[in-house]
N, C-alpha and C positions, 0 to 999 in steps of 0.2 A: 402376495401373487406378483409375478414378474410383469412389469409393464411392457407393452409391445414396443418394438423399436420404432423410432420416429422417421427413419429414411423411407422414401417411397418404395425402393427396391425391396428392402427387408420387410416392409408392410405387405407387399404383394406376396412374398413367400409365406409369411405367417397366415395370411388369409387363405392361400391354397392349402396350407397344412391343416387348417381348421376344417377343410372340406374333405380331406383324405381319410379313408376308413382304416387303411393299413397303418398300424402303430409304428412299425419300423420306418415306413416311408415318411410318416408324420414327423418322427424324431429327426430324420435326415434333413428334411426341409427346414426344420427349426434350427438345426445346427448351421446350415448354409446361411440362414438369416442372421445368426450371430456373427458369422464371419464377415458378412457384407456390412453389418452395422459398425463393426470395428475398423473397417477399411476407410481410407481417405475417400471423401465424397466424390472426387473427380473420377475414381475408378469403380465406384459402385455399380453403374450400369454395365460395365464390362464383366464384372463378377456375376451379375445376374444372368448375363448372356452365357457364361461358362456353365452355370447351373442349368440353364435351359438345354444346353448340349448334353450335360450328364444325365438329366432326367427327362426321358421321352415325353412325359405328361406336360412338360413346360416348353417343348421344342418350338412352339409357335411364338415364343416371346421375342427372340432375337438371335442373331448370329454373333460370333465373337471374332475380334481381331487380336490374335495373340501378341502381335507386335506392340500393342498399346498397353500391355500389362506391365507395370513396374515390377522389377525383380525377375522377369522372364524374358527380357530383351535379348539375352544371349541365345534364345531359341526363337528367332523371329518367324520362322517358316513352318512351325509345327502345326498339325491339324487341331481344329478347335477341341475335339474330344480329349486329346492328350493335354492340351493347355488346361482344360477343366480339372483333370486329375492333379496336375501340378499345383494349381491354385488351391486345391483342397487338401494339400499336404502330402501327396504321394511322392516318394523319392524316385528320381530317375531310374535307379537300378532296379526298383520294384516293378517298373513298367515292362522290363525285358529280363526276366529271371534267367540266369545263366551267363549274362554278360558281366564283365567287370564294371566298377564305378566309372572308370575312364571310358570304357567302350560305350556305356549308357549315355554319358555326356556328349561324346562325339556323335553318336547316333542321333540324339536330339538336335545337336548343332547342324547336322546335315539335312534336317527337315523331317526326321522320323520316317524314313522310307520302310518298305516291307523288311522286317528284321532278319528273316531267314537269308535272303540273298545278301543283305548288307554284311552280316557276320561271316558268311562264306567268302565274300570278297576280301575281308580283312584277315581271317584266320586260315583260309584255304583257297588262295587264288588259283591254284592249279586244279581244283575240282572241276570236272567237265560239266557239271550240272548245278543248278540253283533251285532250292526248294523254299516255299514260302513260310513254312512252319519253323519257328525259332528252335524249338526242342529237337526236331528232326535235323535241322541244319547243324546244330552243335554236335549231335551224335555223328553226323557224316564227317564233320571236320576232324573229330577225334579219331574215327576209324581211318581216315585218309592218311593220317601221320604214321600209321603202322604199315610197313611194307607187306606183311603177311595179310592183314585185313584189306589193304588196298588191292592186293592181287585177287582176293576173294570177291571183291566188288566188281572187278573187271573181267573175271573169267566167264566165257560164254557157257550157257547151260539151258536146258529144257526142263520145264516143270509142268505137271499135269494139274490144271485148275479149271474150274467151271466146266468140267467134262471134256476139255480139249487141251492140246499142248500149248503152253505159253513159252515163247522163246525170248532170248536176250539176256544180257548180263544184268546183275543186280543194279549196277549204276544206271542202266537204262530204265529200270523199273522203280526208281525212288518215289515215283508218284503213288505207289501202292502203300507206302509206309505211313502209319499214323503214330502219334506219340505213345499210344497205349501198346504198340508193338515193340518198342525199343528194348533191346537186350544188349548185353556186352558183346556177344558174338554176332557177326554179320549173318552167318547162316541161321542162328537161333531167331534173329529178328525177322528175317524173311519167312521162316517157317511159321512164326506167330502170325505174321500178316496173312500167310496162305490160309491158316486155320480160320482166322476172322473173316476173310473174304469168302471162303467156302460156306461158312454159316450164313453170311448175308445173301449169298447166291441161292442157297436152299430156301431162305425166306422169300426171296424174290420170285422163285419159281411158283410159289403158291399164289402170288398175286400178279402174275406176269402180264395179264390182259388189262389191268387197270392203269389209267393215266397216273403218273407219279406226281405231276404238278399241272396247274393250269397252263394252257398255251400262252407264250409271251405275247403281249399286245403288238409288238413290232414284227411278229413272224408272219410271213406269207409263203405258201408252198412255191417251190421252184423246180425246174427240170433237173437240176444238178445237186440239190441239197435236200436232205430229209431230216426232219426233227425227230430225235429218238426220245420219246417221252413215256414209254411203257417198259415194263420188265422184259417182255418178249422181244422187243426191238433191241434192247441193250444186249440181251443174251445172243441174239443172232449176229449182231455186230461184232461182239467179242469172239465168237466162234469163227466168223469169216476173216477177221483181221488178226486173230491170235494175240490179243492183248486183254487187259484187265478192265475194259470199259464197263463191264457189268457191275463192278464195285462202286460205281458213281451214282447208283440209284438214290442213295441217302442224300447226296449233295443236291440232286435234282429235287427230291422231295422237300428238302428244307429251303428251296428257292435260291440256292447259291450258285448253281451251274445250269447251263444249257448244253446238251450234247447233240452234235450234228454229224451226219454222215454225208460225205461228198463223193459223187460218182461222175466221172467225166472221161471220155475217150478211152474207156477200159481201165482207168486208174481210179483209185479210191483212197480215202483217208478219213480219219475221225478227228473231230474238233471239240474241245471243251471251251465254252465262253463263260465269263462271269455274267450272270443274268442281269445285274444292274448296270454295269459299266460297258458290257460287251467287249471287254478286253480278252484277247486270246490267251487262255491259260495253258492250253496244250494243243498241239496239232501233230498227229502221229500217222505214219503209214503202217503197212503190214508188219506185225511182230515188233512194234515200237520203232520202226525204222523212220528215217526222214520222209516227210510226205512228198509225193510226186509233184513236179512243176505245174502240171495242169490243175491239180487241186488247189495249189497255192493261188493261181490266177483266179479261180472261181471264188475262193474266200476273199481275196483282195477286192474283187468286184462287189460282192454282196455286203461286206462289212459296212462300207459307208452308207449303203441304202438302209440297212437295219439300224444304224446309229441315227440316221435322219428320222426314220419311223419312230424311234424311241425318244426323239427330241433331245438327243445328246450333242448333235452338231447341226449347223446350218445347212440346208439343202444346197447342193452344188453339182455340176456335171461330173460324171464318173469318166475320167480320161481313158481307162482301159477299155471299157465296154463301148465307149463312144466311137471307137475306131472300126468302121465296117469291115476292114481288111482282116480282122481277126475271126471272121465268121464265114461259113459257107452257106449256101442257100437253105440247107436243112436245119440251120440253127445250132450246129455244134461247133466246137473250137476247131480251128485249122491246125492239124497235127504238125504241119511244116514249120510252124513258128517255134517249135521246140527243137 
């Protein structure tokens, strides 16, 4: 019978493994313990921290400083979860399938930013849009190199979706595309996306009155911004704004996004925020057009307040709304400022 490792860090993992019921998880923890036991003593606490990042059940143990890991100092600024994968033997190119080995190393050396925009900056700097998903970004870069397919991406068109007309060129609607939609042809890809979105829309209609997710803790009702958290609200917003916001129900349901509708001075726009970081993922006007200036001003006012309420930033005075000259006695924005 194999004796338990003697290091404190490996001992901790073996003890946790003895309490875990799932055999696969138990074997994984024991493998981590073996890796830690064979490592130099001075880096064993760092390796345990990496395992804590990789395994949510151990997340309370510690955080990791990738810059202190021997052998990975060429990537001093990578996130802890990526450092954990590298420590446990994952090759850089396996972290970002579709990139070359050289691109994967350069991506890590640059701090492992969002891979979609990074690869488009490298392979397709003239593309007018950036998408977060790496597979969709690689597909877009390949299509953009073909004059015929690039023309198909840029051609204005109208398509019936969700019971109303969606306007705009394909390049303005790249947010509709998911990896499962990808086909060789641009038209075939967007047709596949249309079919998928229509199926999702029909499912949404059956449950359109039910909240898709709990209300965010930082949210408070305001005169200019509405939280869209039911299928019915998403459907109405999509019809009024002539875009595909109804397709975002699943992202809301999974706790990834928050969708807001802004109305001010007769102008309106739709906003997608990351639910955790409150980063602006998208901000669109009617038919995917750029949002009006007044709605931008409203968003710029409320974002710091929401981030303060979420505990993401320290409270501070909002310089835009603190200026009384921006307001009339009825509480609406002064149109003259635009």
